N, C-alpha and C positions, 0 to 999 in steps of 0.2 A: 530767569523767569521765564516755564516754555507762555508761549502765546496764548493759545489756550487757558490757560489758566489764570492770566490778564486779564481774558473778554469775559471767564468765570464772573473775579473778582469787579466787575465794571457792573456785570449782570448784577450781583450782588447787594451794590452799593445803587445805584437805578432802582430796583426794585422794591429795596428798603425805606428808600425816600415814598416809596410811592404812601405808608402808611402813617406819614406825615400830615397827610391831607385826606383821612379816612377815619382811624379813629381820638381822631383830638377831640370831635365831637360830642365821644363819651366822657371825657374829662372835662367838660365846659357843660352838658347837662344838667349836673345838681347845681349848677352855678346860677343858668338858665329860667330853672327854676325857680331858683329864692329869688334873685333880683330885679327876672321878669315876669314874673307869675305863669310859667309853663307848665301846662299839665303834666305828670305821665304821658296820656294820651298824644298829644303834644312833643314829643322826643320818642314817639315809638312810632308814629308817623313817619317824620322827619328819618329816622335812622331807617324807615323799613322802605323811605321815599327809595334812597339812594340801592339799597339791598337790591329794590326790583329793578332797577334801572339799571344794579350791577351784573342781574343774574340775565338779561336779557342783551346785553350787551355780553356777554362772555361766548352767545353761541353767536353772533353776528359778528362780531370782531374777532373771535377762536380760527372761521374761513378764512377774515381777508388776511389776519396775520402767517399766514402758510404763503405768503407771498411779498407780507409789507412788514414785516414783524419790526424795525428796527423804524422806521420814516412815522408806524402807528404808533407806536409805544411815545415814539417824541411828542407826537400832534394829543395823546391823550397825557403827557407832565403837564405838558404847558395847560394845557386846557382845564384840568382839574387845578391847578394852583389860582389860573383864573378865578374859578368859582369858589373858592376856599377863602381868596380875599374879598371878595363881596359879600360875605357873610360877616365878618368880621363890622360891616356896616348896616346889618336889616337886625328890625329889632322882631317881625312879626313872624310867629310861627309856620304861616303860610308857605310865604317870598320864601322861609330858609328852609323852606320838604321841596320849591321846585328849582330851589338852586342845587341841593345836593339828591336832587335827581341828575340832575345833570353832571354832578359831577361825578355818581356811582356809571354814571355809562362813561366818561371820558377813565374812570379807574378802570375800567373793565378793559382797556386796552394792553395793561401791562403782564400778567402773569400767565396766559397761554405765549402772551410774544417771549415769554422769561424762558417757560419748559422748550418753543420751538426751536431759537437759540441756542441753548446748554445740548440740544439734542443736537442739532448741526455740529458742535464743534467737541463733540467727544461723544468715542466710539460705544457700542452696545457695553462691552467689560469695567466703563468702567463711568454710567450712567449713572448707575446705585447715587456710589457717592457722592456724585457732582451734583444728583438728586438731593441726596442729604445734605449739603452745602449750601446749597441755594434756598433747600427748605427753614433755612434758620433766616433768610433775609426778612422775610415776614415776618418773624417773633421777634428777633434784635429791632427792624423796623419798633415795631408794634410797641416793642420796652422805651426805646427815645421817644417814639411819637406822645407816649403818656407821658416820662418825663419831663419832657419840655413844655406840654400843655399844661400840664400839674401849674411849674413854673411860670408859664406866662401867664393864666390866668389870675395867677397871683393880681399879676401888673392891670389885670381889670379880662372882661370875659374874649372884648376883641380881637386883643392879642392872643389869644389862644387858638384865631383864626390866623392871623396876620403872617405872624411869626411863620405860625409853619408854610404857607404861603409862598410866604418871599426864598427860605430856602430849600422850594420842590422846584421853584420855579429855578434855581441855581444849576439842582441835581439837572434839571432838562436839559440846560443847555452844554453841560458836561455829558452827557448820553448820547447827546446830537454831536458833540464834536468826534468822542470815541467810539462810540459803539461799532460796534461790526456784526452781520447777520451770519455770516459762513463764512467758512474760512476761503470756499472755492475763490470768494466774488477776489479777495484780498491777495491772491497767487497764488497759498497756500493751496497744497492738496489736502485731500479728506482725511482726517483721521482714520478712515478703514483704507486708505492706501486708493481707495478709487478715486480721479480727477473728474469734476464737472467743470463747467466754466461761470457756470450757476448755480445757484440754490432753488432747481428745479421746481417748478411747481406743477403736478400732473392736475390738474383741474378740479372746481367746485363738485363734478359728478362723484371723479375719485373720493373725494374725502366726506363729501357725507355721504355717500355708503357704508366707507371707511369707519365712520361715527354711528350713525344709526339705524345699523343693520348686524349690528354684535348686539348680541343680546350682556356679553361683559362689560360691556360699554353700560346701558344698564344697571347693571348691577355695583359699577362702580359710583355709578351716579347717584341713584337710591341714598348708596351708601352715607355718603358726602350729602344729601340731602339733610339724611337725620342728624349728621354727624354735627352737622353746620348748627343745628338748633343749639345745639351746645356750646360752643363753639361764638356764637354770636350772642347768642345768651350772656354770656359772660361778657363778650368785648364789649358789650351795648350798656347792662344792669351791676356788671360788677362796681365800676366806681360809683353808682349810688347807690348799691346795698354797703356798701363802706361807708359813704360818707354819710348814711342813719346815724351810722356805730359812731365815727369821729368825725363830724363839721371840719373837719382842716383839709383843702383840695389837695395841697400838697402829698402833705402824709396820707391821703387818699391815695393819688399817683403815685406814690414809695409803695406801697399795700399792692397795689392792683398790678402792678408790674410783675408781681412773685407770679402770675398766669402768663405770659408769652414768655416769660426768663424762663423758664422749669418747659416749656414746651420749648427749644429752641435746641433744650435737652435732649428731648423725645426727637423732635427732627433726622438729629445727626444722629444718634440713637439708630432708630430707624433704617436710614442709608448704608450703617456699616453691615448691622444687619443683611441687610438684603444684598451686599458684596460678600456673603458668608454661607449664606444658604438660597434652596434652590424657590420653597415655597412661604416669602414672607407674608404673603393674605393673610394665610395662619396663625403670624408672631399680631398680626392687628388685630384679627378678633380674637383673640386673649388678651388685646390692649383693649380696645371696647369693652370688654365684661367688665377690666379693674374699673372703669369709670364707673360703670353702672351701680356700683357697689361703691365707690368712693359719690355719688353722688346721692346713692340716699344714708348712706354715712356723716355728708357734710352739717346737717342740720340739727341734725343732735349734737355735736362737737357744742363745747358749753366755755373753752377757754381760748383764749384768741390765738397761743403760738403752735395749739393743735389744729385750729382754723386755717392756719396760714399757710402751716405744711400739706392740708388735704390739698388747697386752693394749689398748690405745687402740684400733688398729685393730678390733681383734675388735669393741669394745664400741659404736665408730660402723657398725660391717657390719652390727650385729647390731640393734641397737635402730633402726635409718630404716627396715627394712621393719619392721620390729614395729612400731610406730607407724600404720606409714601400712595394716597388716591390720587390726588393731584397732581403729584409731580413724576413717581417713578411709573405708577399703572397707563397715564397717557402714551406714554414710551416706549411702555411691551405692547402697547394693543394699536397705537398710532404707527408706530414705526415713524422715523425721523419725520418721511415725506407727510405725516399726519397728527403730531404731535399736539400741532397748536389746536387742528378743529377737536379733537379728543380730549384735553383740558376742558378747551371749552365748553363741550359740553357736559361734564362731567361739573365745571366749575357753574355752569348755568343753573343745574338741577340744584348742584350745593347753594347755591345762592338765594333761590326759590324758597328753601327750608329758614335762609337766614330772615330771611324777608316774613316771612308765619312767624318763626320768630320775637322780633321785634313789636308785634303789637302785641299775640299773646303772653309774653312773657309780662307785658305791662296788666293787662287781662285778670292774670292767674294770679300778680301778687293781691292785686285791689281786692282781688275775689277771699284767696285765701294766705295771703303774705307772701313769703320769701318761701315754707314748707310745700306751699303748692308750686311753684314755681322748680321748686329743684327735683320733685319727682315729676313733673313736666319733661325734664331734661334728661331725667336716666330712661324715661318710657325713652326720649331718641337715644340714647348712646346703644340700648340693649336692642331697638329698629335698626340700626344702623351695624353690629356686631352681624344681623340673622342676614342683615344685606351683602356682607363682606364675607361671609361663611360662604355663598352660593360660587366665588372664587375660591374659594379651599382647595382645589386640589391645580392653582395654573401653578405651572410651570415656568422659569427663563430657558428660552430655548437659545440655543447659539443665532443669534442673531447675523443677518448678510448686512450689507451695507447699511442700509434702510433703515 
């Protein structure tokens, strides 16, 4: 197995485990409401706290990870595991919200570090496929996290936090021991055949300019802002919605994983498509329009089988453009030397949208039920398509070393 493929596998495993301590709260949420009397607003407040801190951390850590990706990712893994572990011994929603805010910041160290490191290890002509593979990590991680939390919470809601935290800490130890930031630092030459003695940082002035002064980066950021309204609308509220229909938390977890599982197929699909065509953003726009239609269709379905199939479709058409915007697009616009920075900025805007949906969905469901929530998400999908359409003519170019 090539060294770079081993590194991709390590990166995949390490980032997948981030989700052990991020989306487990969604599975615990309906149980907290049932047993501890948490309100929908409490759940929305806690969820949005993590997302707001994650948004701020994405921008800050995206800049830092251009130089310290491996080290900062290790700090984030251990910090997140610690915050999640303490959640299992907390009964007050306000204290939980504070802990989840700190957890959100620690969580924000992972993704921009991952895209930076993959850009370091893979040449321009290989990055599309590598991005597709890396993009499946957070969907499969989501699936595993929900399954684990579903069975753990059945033992007692506290275990939905304690067990994932322990496993994530083990993953952090593994990453710290075997993770590698760049091939140059470990004797190997770069994939392009250009040799450096280290992963040279070009300075924060360069990375900030690369991030903030390119209108294409802003277009991608707004596309993710609206797309994350749907993605985190489902990640936060799908288990609660399903729990209202079937108050068996393990059964809910098994049904809810259809969304990220189908999403992993979507992420891999967009990566393979990107290898074959020059204008992959056009495919992303089409997928987002399909997503808009499915959002409008879902509330009209009357049978469980059709609803589950539609949920799978929503997962596929949500995650395919998501992987494109948060993985391949930053590499195209930021180059290897600015990938983490561009990723951090785009993801920051995405998590502002996610923060909005945490509380807004709670408000909409309280006013007009789930039908109004789906209408809200449909608007988000259509707005995301419009933003991504601004990059309709963005083409892959023959990239140089960076």
